[in-house]
Legacy VTK file of the C-alpha trace (Angstrom):
# vtk DataFile Version 3.0
C-alpha trace
ASCII
DATASET POLYDATA
POINTS 276 float
0.010 0.035 0.059
2.708 2.477 0.868
4.692 1.440 -2.213
1.643 2.315 -4.369
1.227 5.714 -2.487
4.864 6.696 -3.068
4.768 5.637 -6.799
1.459 7.528 -7.571
2.523 10.493 -5.393
5.742 10.759 -7.531
3.610 10.416 -10.617
1.271 13.265 -9.556
4.266 15.445 -9.011
5.960 14.623 -12.219
2.887 14.638 -14.651
2.625 18.446 -14.722
6.276 18.765 -15.990
5.764 16.227 -18.837
5.466 17.951 -22.245
1.864 17.917 -23.740
2.904 15.872 -26.880
4.175 13.026 -24.603
1.004 13.068 -22.337
-1.100 12.862 -25.667
1.037 10.011 -27.180
1.027 8.170 -23.821
-2.556 8.834 -22.980
-4.079 5.304 -23.367
-1.767 3.289 -21.253
-1.182 6.024 -18.785
-4.888 6.635 -18.235
-5.620 2.955 -18.129
-2.877 2.369 -15.362
-4.103 5.200 -13.265
-7.698 4.538 -13.618
-7.354 0.871 -12.745
-5.570 1.888 -9.461
-8.379 4.380 -8.750
-11.068 1.772 -9.542
-9.259 -0.555 -7.262
-9.672 1.765 -4.496
-13.489 1.460 -4.526
-13.332 -2.230 -3.459
-11.063 -1.727 -0.314
-10.521 0.664 2.515
-9.925 3.830 0.653
-6.320 5.543 1.008
-6.916 9.307 1.115
-3.496 10.314 -0.058
-3.532 7.782 -2.819
-7.062 8.809 -4.133
-6.226 12.416 -4.111
-2.907 11.920 -6.070
-4.810 9.731 -8.554
-7.553 12.475 -9.003
-4.754 15.149 -9.549
-2.892 12.993 -12.053
-5.934 11.896 -14.140
-7.420 15.214 -14.378
-4.215 16.866 -15.514
-3.789 14.056 -18.034
-7.268 14.627 -19.421
-6.665 18.491 -19.523
-3.775 18.028 -21.861
-5.469 15.876 -24.418
-6.746 16.946 -27.844
-10.522 17.923 -27.774
-11.278 15.087 -30.071
-10.949 12.470 -27.217
-14.050 13.697 -25.584
-16.105 11.848 -28.327
-14.637 8.484 -27.096
-16.916 6.482 -24.746
-14.007 5.353 -22.640
-13.118 8.966 -21.872
-16.685 9.905 -21.064
-16.919 6.861 -18.689
-13.794 7.860 -17.109
-15.051 11.321 -16.365
-18.366 10.135 -15.031
-16.552 7.867 -12.674
-14.468 10.743 -11.360
-17.514 12.807 -10.761
-18.732 10.539 -8.007
-15.849 11.515 -5.892
-17.139 14.970 -5.632
-19.743 13.602 -3.333
-17.505 11.364 -1.329
-18.074 11.120 2.484
-14.331 11.845 3.311
-13.778 15.565 3.096
-10.230 15.599 1.867
-11.266 13.280 -1.042
-14.261 15.267 -1.827
-12.434 18.528 -1.774
-9.586 17.085 -4.007
-12.179 15.851 -6.484
-13.873 19.286 -6.540
-10.627 21.118 -7.192
-9.488 18.733 -10.028
-12.923 18.713 -11.794
-13.258 22.541 -11.432
-10.010 22.907 -13.298
-10.868 20.411 -15.753
-14.287 22.096 -16.317
-12.574 25.507 -16.785
-10.274 24.202 -19.481
-12.479 21.560 -21.205
-16.104 22.838 -22.320
-17.212 19.073 -22.879
-16.124 18.080 -19.395
-17.845 21.242 -17.959
-21.240 20.141 -19.622
-20.794 16.509 -18.297
-20.013 17.557 -14.918
-22.700 20.099 -14.616
-25.224 17.562 -15.827
-24.235 15.286 -13.013
-24.681 18.080 -10.528
-28.120 19.006 -11.911
-29.103 15.323 -11.668
-28.270 15.334 -7.924
-30.195 18.616 -7.337
-33.089 17.412 -9.043
-33.311 14.301 -7.049
-33.578 16.285 -3.838
-37.220 16.544 -2.389
-36.497 18.506 0.777
-35.944 15.607 3.146
-33.562 15.655 5.989
-31.016 13.567 4.230
-29.435 16.611 2.547
-25.717 16.019 2.639
-25.202 14.953 -0.969
-27.255 17.964 -1.993
-25.091 20.383 0.152
-21.979 18.866 -1.268
-23.346 19.445 -4.782
-24.255 22.969 -4.230
-20.835 23.790 -2.711
-19.354 22.362 -5.881
-21.665 23.726 -8.623
-20.750 27.212 -7.922
-17.338 26.610 -9.394
-18.860 24.965 -12.634
-21.401 27.423 -13.534
-19.115 30.350 -14.542
-17.584 28.254 -17.224
-20.881 26.844 -18.624
-22.668 27.821 -21.812
-25.591 30.082 -21.542
-28.052 27.120 -21.997
-26.344 24.983 -19.395
-25.988 27.949 -17.021
-29.684 28.634 -17.140
-30.404 24.800 -16.428
-27.997 24.858 -13.417
-29.457 27.992 -11.929
-33.002 26.717 -12.447
-32.056 23.741 -10.447
-30.570 25.723 -7.585
-33.616 27.980 -7.566
-35.948 24.900 -7.358
-33.973 23.684 -4.315
-34.460 27.104 -2.698
-38.238 26.691 -2.872
-38.149 23.558 -0.767
-37.577 25.526 2.417
-34.817 23.338 4.003
-33.019 25.858 5.987
-29.352 24.575 5.470
-29.963 23.711 1.909
-31.653 26.894 1.156
-28.845 28.957 2.774
-26.282 27.028 0.746
-28.202 27.458 -2.531
-28.563 31.221 -1.886
-24.848 31.563 -1.085
-24.030 29.573 -4.225
-26.218 32.101 -6.373
-24.509 35.043 -4.672
-21.091 33.620 -5.531
-22.139 33.072 -9.235
-23.502 36.568 -9.404
-19.970 38.091 -8.475
-18.134 35.932 -11.084
-17.882 36.470 -14.883
-20.576 34.237 -16.436
-22.806 34.209 -19.570
-25.861 35.310 -17.495
-27.735 37.816 -19.809
-29.570 40.820 -18.487
-32.992 39.149 -19.259
-31.961 35.872 -17.361
-30.708 37.906 -14.368
-34.036 39.745 -14.187
-35.904 36.400 -14.186
-33.612 35.020 -11.538
-34.277 38.079 -9.304
-37.968 37.654 -9.903
-37.717 34.215 -8.749
-35.718 35.055 -5.631
-38.203 37.918 -4.849
-41.177 35.389 -5.074
-39.269 33.165 -2.440
-38.942 35.993 0.094
-38.743 34.431 3.667
-42.188 34.466 5.227
-40.580 35.841 8.410
-38.137 38.689 7.816
-36.601 38.043 11.295
-35.607 34.573 10.264
-31.743 34.096 9.939
-32.161 32.929 6.372
-33.230 36.518 5.537
-29.465 37.726 5.754
-28.370 35.208 3.082
-31.420 35.889 0.928
-30.793 39.636 1.042
-27.154 39.247 0.085
-28.120 37.038 -2.954
-30.690 39.696 -3.939
-28.341 42.556 -3.568
-25.596 40.792 -5.443
-28.098 39.878 -8.240
-29.298 43.520 -8.516
-25.744 44.753 -8.656
-24.929 42.430 -11.398
-28.024 43.275 -13.342
-27.109 47.034 -13.111
-23.713 46.273 -14.703
-24.953 44.225 -17.593
-28.237 46.140 -18.078
-27.937 49.513 -16.500
-31.385 50.803 -17.378
-33.093 47.627 -16.435
-31.083 47.491 -13.183
-32.155 50.951 -12.241
-35.749 50.282 -13.120
-36.047 47.046 -11.246
-34.021 48.436 -8.211
-37.196 49.757 -6.479
-37.884 46.149 -5.422
-34.432 45.941 -3.533
-35.036 49.412 -1.998
-38.547 48.224 -0.864
-37.398 45.029 0.782
-34.327 46.653 2.340
-36.547 49.412 3.775
-38.787 46.807 5.241
-36.001 44.715 6.450
-34.458 47.673 8.424
-37.392 47.386 10.876
-36.469 43.685 11.772
-35.685 42.843 15.304
-32.557 40.872 14.091
-29.570 43.291 14.197
-27.770 41.252 11.503
-30.717 41.557 9.102
-30.893 45.420 9.728
-27.018 45.570 9.067
-27.164 43.605 5.910
-30.134 45.687 4.597
-28.414 49.017 5.280
-25.104 47.631 3.621
-27.114 46.360 0.648
-28.566 49.815 0.078
-25.441 51.640 0.454
-23.405 49.232 -1.871
-25.989 49.453 -4.609
-26.334 53.239 -4.519
-22.565 53.818 -4.357
-21.839 51.287 -7.096
-24.659 51.949 -9.621
-26.125 55.323 -9.112
-24.343 58.380 -10.731
LINES 1 277
276 0 1 2 3 4 5 6 7 8 9 10 11 12 13 14 15 16 17 18 19 20 21 22 23 24 25 26 27 28 29 30 31 32 33 34 35 36 37 38 39 40 41 42 43 44 45 46 47 48 49 50 51 52 53 54 55 56 57 58 59 60 61 62 63 64 65 66 67 68 69 70 71 72 73 74 75 76 77 78 79 80 81 82 83 84 85 86 87 88 89 90 91 92 93 94 95 96 97 98 99 100 101 102 103 104 105 106 107 108 109 110 111 112 113 114 115 116 117 118 119 120 121 122 123 124 125 126 127 128 129 130 131 132 133 134 135 136 137 138 139 140 141 142 143 144 145 146 147 148 149 150 151 152 153 154 155 156 157 158 159 160 161 162 163 164 165 166 167 168 169 170 171 172 173 174 175 176 177 178 179 180 181 182 183 184 185 186 187 188 189 190 191 192 193 194 195 196 197 198 199 200 201 202 203 204 205 206 207 208 209 210 211 212 213 214 215 216 217 218 219 220 221 222 223 224 225 226 227 228 229 230 231 232 233 234 235 236 237 238 239 240 241 242 243 244 245 246 247 248 249 250 251 252 253 254 255 256 257 258 259 260 261 262 263 264 265 266 267 268 269 270 271 272 273 274 275
């Protein structure tokens, strides 16, 4: 076991230094060897260090390949197998998989679409039950994938997140709103029209009790969304801003000091950033 770990760790350190033409020429035997070791870990007590090194090596190997390989069933199978580690129960393995696949999704559009599809599938299976761990892992990861997605895939991913928000599970809803807030602050293909639709959906899911702690996260997502709308569609952003002003004015009367604070900050930031 230790011998395996040392060899794979060395491989993970060496692969980034290997020229691309060699990685492409040796892709078939290299990927087969690494993948066989990774699959072997599924049938025994998992070595965290070994799996992390394997995930890093395989993802780097895939990034360096010609785009044409993504039509090959074996490569698609490999990627789909890697995705399952994003939801692994062991945090170090899960985080390693998320980092590796986030980088792969950034560099390879086809991989991004496949990974996002897997995430959407996980989110769409969630029904609001207490067993929400996989959903939380998915939400924490999808925020890194959406900025690299096509407009159509981006819309699909955000619609899945918004559906989760409507289920009113406190932890899941909070994570989903944080994910939206993160996406709004990144460069994406969200159009002004799409951003307006997202804001309307968020507004329709306003917390019933504005004193509830979830309101702070909801306000942050709403504020970030309006700020982004004002950047991509200035006129539409200013026109729709009355809804933000209205809800923040209402929230200032909350008994929760955190909600009062985020309401005032949201108003100030929007006005300073977007008003002449």
